[in-house]
C-alpha positions in Angstrom: 46.1 -19.6 61.3 43.6 -18.0 59.1 40.3 -16.4 59.5 37.3 -18.6 59.1 35.5 -15.6 57.5 37.5 -15.0 54.6 38.0 -17.3 51.7 41.0 -17.6 49.3 39.9 -16.5 45.7 40.3 -19.3 43.1 43.0 -19.5 41.1 43.0 -17.7 37.4 43.3 -19.0 34.2 45.2 -16.3 32.5 42.2 -16.5 29.5 40.7 -13.4 30.1 39.5 -11.1 27.5 38.5 -14.0 25.2 35.5 -12.1 23.7 37.2 -10.3 21.3 39.3 -13.0 19.9 36.3 -15.0 19.4 34.7 -12.7 17.7 37.9 -12.0 15.3 38.3 -15.9 14.8 34.6 -16.3 13.6 35.1 -13.3 11.6 38.3 -14.7 9.9 36.9 -18.2 9.2 33.7 -16.6 7.5 36.4 -15.1 5.3 38.0 -18.2 4.8 34.6 -19.9 3.5 34.5 -17.6 0.7 36.9 -19.2 -1.7 35.1 -22.5 -1.1 31.4 -20.7 -1.7 32.8 -19.5 -5.1 34.3 -22.6 -6.2 31.0 -24.7 -5.4 28.8 -22.0 -7.2 31.3 -22.2 -10.4 31.3 -26.2 -10.1 27.2 -26.0 -10.6 27.0 -23.6 -13.1 29.9 -24.9 -15.4 28.2 -28.1 -14.5 25.2 -27.0 -16.3 26.6 -25.4 -19.8 29.7 -27.7 -19.7 31.7 -25.6 -22.0 33.6 -28.2 -24.1 34.8 -30.4 -20.9 36.1 -27.6 -18.9 35.5 -29.7 -15.8 37.8 -32.2 -16.6 40.7 -29.6 -16.9 43.4 -30.9 -14.0 44.4 -27.5 -13.3 41.0 -26.2 -12.7 40.3 -29.4 -10.7 43.2 -28.5 -8.3 42.0 -24.8 -7.8 38.9 -25.9 -6.8 40.1 -28.6 -4.2 42.4 -25.7 -2.7 39.5 -23.7 -2.1 37.4 -26.2 -0.7 40.7 -27.0 1.6 40.7 -23.2 2.3 37.0 -23.5 3.2 37.7 -26.7 5.1 40.0 -24.6 7.2 37.4 -21.7 7.9 35.0 -24.2 9.2 37.4 -25.7 11.9 38.4 -22.1 12.8 34.6 -21.1 13.4 34.4 -24.5 15.2 37.7 -23.5 17.5 36.3 -20.5 18.2 32.8 -21.3 19.1 34.0 -23.8 21.6 36.9 -21.6 23.3 35.9 -21.3 27.0 35.2 -17.4 27.4 
């Protein structure tokens, strides 16, 4: 029989020290946002001056899509880091 005054400790989940990892994930996510922000700024600036149809260049559009895709990955990473239990 066990002593009624002592309660067993709850099992540990094994996720200790998550604060530093959360900060690191958020910082990496912010860095991943930068290419998308720069490409959006370039789209706005080039659409305002429209240098001889440069916006219709397929390789430039592909580059912008890749940059925006990287930024979406950064947003998802920040979202994942913010929802992690600490």
